MIVO-680263 format. One record per residue (C-alpha): residue number from 1; residue in three letters; z, x, y. Coordinates in nm, 3 decimals. Example, Ala and Ser with C-alpha at 12.3 -4.5 7.8 and 13.67 -1.06 7.14 Angstrom:
R     n   res         z         x         y
R     1   ALA     0.780     1.230    -0.450
R     2   SER     0.714     1.367    -0.106
REM end
This chain:
R     n   res         z         x         y
R     1   MET    -0.308     0.153    -4.268
R     2   THR    -0.168     0.374    -3.991
R     3   GLY    -0.127     0.300    -3.624
R     4   ARG     0.098     0.104    -3.392
R     5   ARG     0.296    -0.176    -3.543
R     6   ALA     0.190    -0.523    -3.446
R     7   SER     0.402    -0.662    -3.162
R     8   PRO     0.635    -0.948    -3.260
R     9   THR     0.518    -1.284    -3.137
R    10   GLY     0.827    -1.502    -3.191
R    11   ARG     1.109    -1.583    -2.951
R    12   TYR     1.427    -1.381    -2.939
R    13   GLY     1.725    -1.460    -2.716
R    14   GLY     1.531    -1.748    -2.564
R    15   ARG     1.242    -1.525    -2.451
R    16   SER     0.900    -1.471    -2.600
R    17   ALA     0.768    -1.129    -2.700
R    18   ALA     0.536    -1.137    -2.397
R    19   GLU     0.828    -1.212    -2.165
R    20   ARG     1.036    -0.931    -2.311
R    21   ARG     0.748    -0.687    -2.277
R    22   ALA     0.686    -0.794    -1.915
R    23   GLU     1.055    -0.737    -1.840
R    24   ARG     1.041    -0.394    -2.002
R    25   ARG     0.732    -0.299    -1.801
R    26   ARG     0.906    -0.419    -1.484
R    27   ARG     1.204    -0.198    -1.563
R    28   PHE     0.977     0.106    -1.589
R    29   LEU     0.807     0.017    -1.261
R    30   ASP     1.140    -0.030    -1.084
R    31   ALA     1.259     0.303    -1.222
R    32   GLY     0.936     0.462    -1.096
R    33   LEU     0.989     0.316    -0.749
R    34   GLU     1.340     0.461    -0.751
R    35   THR     1.261     0.808    -0.887
R    36   PHE     0.926     0.855    -0.712
R    37   GLY     1.027     0.684    -0.388
R    38   ARG     1.393     0.776    -0.344
R    39   GLY     1.462     1.042    -0.604
R    40   PRO     1.296     1.372    -0.687
R    41   GLY     0.942     1.233    -0.648
R    42   TYR     0.646     1.190    -0.878
R    43   ARG     0.578     1.558    -0.940
R    44   ALA     0.940     1.636    -1.028
R    45   THR     0.990     1.340    -1.262
R    46   THR     0.943     1.356    -1.638
R    47   VAL     0.880     1.071    -1.879
R    48   ALA     1.223     1.135    -2.029
R    49   ALA     1.397     1.116    -1.691
R    50   LEU     1.212     0.801    -1.590
R    51   SER     1.285     0.636    -1.925
R    52   GLU     1.651     0.721    -1.887
R    53   ALA     1.651     0.570    -1.537
R    54   ALA     1.494     0.254    -1.680
R    55   GLY     1.747     0.241    -1.963
R    56   LEU     1.466     0.252    -2.216
R    57   SER     1.319     0.504    -2.459
R    58   THR     1.022     0.734    -2.418
R    59   ARG     0.864     0.555    -2.714
R    60   GLN     0.883     0.230    -2.517
R    61   PHE     0.732     0.406    -2.216
R    62   TYR     0.426     0.511    -2.412
R    63   GLU     0.387     0.156    -2.542
R    64   GLU     0.335     0.049    -2.178
R    65   PHE     0.170     0.347    -2.004
R    66   ARG    -0.037     0.643    -2.113
R    67   THR     0.100     0.876    -1.844
R    68   LEU     0.331     0.883    -1.543
R    69   GLU     0.016     0.882    -1.332
R    70   ASP    -0.071     0.538    -1.471
R    71   LEU     0.268     0.412    -1.357
R    72   LEU     0.223     0.567    -1.012
R    73   ALA    -0.122     0.406    -0.988
R    74   GLU     0.024     0.065    -1.067
R    75   LEU     0.300     0.107    -0.810
R    76   HIS     0.048     0.210    -0.544
R    77   LEU    -0.163    -0.098    -0.612
R    78   GLU     0.146    -0.318    -0.616
R    79   VAL     0.254    -0.198    -0.271
R    80   ASN    -0.095    -0.254    -0.129
R    81   ASP    -0.135    -0.592    -0.298
R    82   GLY     0.194    -0.706    -0.148
R    83   ALA     0.088    -0.604     0.202
R    84   GLU    -0.252    -0.768     0.162
R    85   HIS    -0.089    -1.090     0.043
R    86   GLU     0.136    -1.100     0.351
R    87   VAL    -0.154    -1.041     0.590
R    88   VAL    -0.369    -1.311     0.428
R    89   ALA    -0.074    -1.552     0.432
R    90   THR    -0.033    -1.489     0.806
R    91   LEU    -0.396    -1.570     0.893
R    92   PRO    -0.349    -1.950     0.931
R    93   SER    -0.062    -1.901     1.177
R    94   VAL    -0.267    -1.676     1.409
R    95   ASP    -0.572    -1.901     1.424
R    96   GLY    -0.663    -1.962     1.788
R    97   LEU    -0.454    -1.679     1.931
R    98   ASP    -0.610    -1.420     2.159
R    99   LEU    -0.706    -1.082     2.017
R   100   ALA    -0.395    -0.895     2.132
R   101   GLU    -0.146    -1.144     1.989
R   102   ARG    -0.348    -1.199     1.672
R   103   THR    -0.376    -0.824     1.609
R   104   ALA    -0.006    -0.764     1.674
R   105   ARG     0.106    -1.041     1.439
R   106   LEU    -0.130    -0.941     1.158
R   107   PHE    -0.033    -0.578     1.179
R   108   HIS     0.337    -0.663     1.191
R   109   ALA     0.289    -0.870     0.875
R   110   TYR     0.129    -0.566     0.710
R   111   ALA     0.399    -0.332     0.834
R   112   ALA     0.685    -0.565     0.738
R   113   SER     0.562    -0.559     0.378
R   114   ILE     0.468    -0.196     0.344
R   115   THR     0.784    -0.071     0.518
R   116   ALA     1.033    -0.321     0.370
R   117   ASP     1.165    -0.041     0.151
R   118   PRO     1.136     0.329     0.246
R   119   ALA     1.049     0.397    -0.118
R   120   ARG     0.734     0.187    -0.079
R   121   ILE     0.627     0.396     0.222
R   122   ARG     0.675     0.712     0.018
R   123   ILE     0.474     0.571    -0.273
R   124   ALA     0.188     0.455    -0.050
R   125   PHE     0.164     0.748     0.191
R   126   VAL     0.331     1.054     0.039
R   127   GLU     0.354     1.063    -0.341
R   128   ILE    -0.004     0.940    -0.391
R   129   ILE    -0.162     1.227    -0.195
R   130   GLY    -0.341     1.498    -0.393
R   131   VAL    -0.229     1.383    -0.738
R   132   SER    -0.574     1.377    -0.898
R   133   PRO    -0.936     1.283    -0.826
R   134   ARG    -0.869     0.948    -0.993
R   135   MET    -0.579     0.871    -0.760
R   136   ASP    -0.779     0.988    -0.460
R   137   ARG    -1.052     0.740    -0.554
R   138   GLN    -0.799     0.460    -0.589
R   139   ARG    -0.642     0.545    -0.254
R   140   LEU    -0.978     0.556    -0.077
R   141   THR    -1.090     0.233    -0.244
R   142   ARG    -0.784     0.053    -0.108
R   143   ARG    -0.840     0.205     0.234
R   144   ALA    -1.196     0.072     0.227
R   145   ARG    -1.060    -0.281     0.169
R   146   TRP    -0.850    -0.254     0.483
R   147   VAL    -1.145    -0.113     0.677
R   148   ASP    -1.355    -0.412     0.568
R   149   PHE    -1.077    -0.648     0.679
R   150   LEU    -1.054    -0.486     1.023
R   151   CYS    -1.432    -0.496     1.064
R   152   ALA    -1.435    -0.867     0.977
R   153   GLU    -1.161    -0.933     1.233
R   154   ALA    -1.352    -0.733     1.495
R   155   ALA    -1.675    -0.923     1.421
R   156   ALA    -1.492    -1.255     1.461
R   157   ALA    -1.345    -1.138     1.792
R   158   ALA    -1.692    -1.034     1.908
R   159   ASP    -1.825    -1.380     1.817
R   160   ARG    -1.551    -1.529     2.036
R   161   GLY    -1.660    -1.305     2.322
R   162   GLU    -1.334    -1.109     2.331
R   163   ILE    -1.484    -0.767     2.261
R   164   ALA    -1.827    -0.607     2.256
R   165   ASP    -2.054    -0.690     1.965
R   166   ARG    -2.098    -0.353     1.795
R   167   ASP    -2.018    -0.165     1.475
R   168   TYR    -1.643    -0.098     1.453
R   169   ARG    -1.642     0.070     1.113
R   170   ILE    -1.573     0.422     1.244
R   171   ALA    -1.295     0.289     1.469
R   172   ALA    -1.144     0.093     1.180
R   173   THR    -1.158     0.396     0.952
R   174   ALA    -0.995     0.614     1.217
R   175   PHE    -0.720     0.355     1.266
R   176   ILE    -0.644     0.335     0.893
R   177   GLY    -0.629     0.713     0.886
R   178   SER    -0.384     0.702     1.178
R   179   ILE    -0.162     0.458     0.988
R   180   ASN    -0.161     0.682     0.682
R   181   GLY    -0.094     0.999     0.877
R   182   LEU     0.170     0.860     1.110
R   183   LEU     0.366     0.675     0.842
R   184   HIS     0.347     0.984     0.619
R   185   ASP     0.491     1.200     0.896
R   186   TRP     0.750     0.938     0.995
R   187   SER     0.862     0.905     0.632
R   188   ALA     0.894     1.284     0.608
R   189   GLY     1.115     1.289     0.919
R   190   TRP     0.861     1.466     1.139
R   191   VAL     0.831     1.186     1.396
R   192   ASP     1.133     1.120     1.616
R   193   ALA     1.090     0.745     1.664
R   194   THR     1.208     0.418     1.520
R   195   LEU     0.981     0.234     1.281
R   196   ASP     0.930    -0.041     1.540
R   197   GLU     0.816     0.220     1.793
R   198   VAL     0.569     0.361     1.542
R   199   ILE     0.430     0.014     1.465
R   200   ASP     0.400    -0.078     1.833
R   201   GLU     0.215     0.247     1.906
R   202   LEU    -0.031     0.182     1.625
R   203   VAL    -0.102    -0.169     1.755
R   204   LEU    -0.167    -0.030     2.105
R   205   MET    -0.402     0.231     1.957
R   206   LEU    -0.604    -0.034     1.776
R   207   LEU    -0.626    -0.266     2.076
R   208   GLY    -0.727     0.023     2.299
R   209   ARG    -1.012     0.114     2.066
R   210   LEU    -1.132    -0.245     2.031
R   211   HIS    -1.144    -0.283     2.410
R   212   ALA    -1.300     0.059     2.470
R   213   PRO    -1.633     0.069     2.656
R   214   ASP    -1.938     0.034     2.436
R   215   ARG    -2.078     0.368     2.552
R   216   ARG    -1.911     0.707     2.589
R   217   PRO    -1.907     0.848     2.944
R   218   PRO    -2.158     1.129     2.998
R   219   ILE    -2.022     1.482     2.960
R   220   PRO    -2.032     1.656     3.302
REM end
């Protein structure tokens, strides 16, 4: 019978086969974060170069991932999952705060996670762009999750009487697009500002849109 050998199931060096494989996968992911996020980037990285950075073989790479794109996809989800976890963990501490303070704290929780390492910014906002239709769908799917979160927060604020009761989906989508664009440009060195200044500006943009009048002024 041909095909991949069965993976060992016993313990070796005090670790199970599953633990050793998880460690190996983690080493590939860490190497991807380094080479994609701080090194030559996704498009300039080969499987051989990434495997060398991980201290593993190309054979071991293909036992974990089909392609480099699969590894990039997992890193992108990991960065977003981490930010989402931090925002959800912050929710209990902002209960009862007014809209401005609540929004600022939640967004700072998001930003603290996503910008903790410049490599994570590059993975989330630079390297992921234009890779393939599959990656575009993944990126837009994750953006939709954040849009849904913002709309839920806006609906709760409307129920509390803090803002008008209307559909904020376009505003939320525009705000998420602003985050992506501004952090992309900041990461590329095209925005002359500190990260804190960028974050503060984004918070002010969101609050300004949430408090905007319900109707547009007539065009003269």
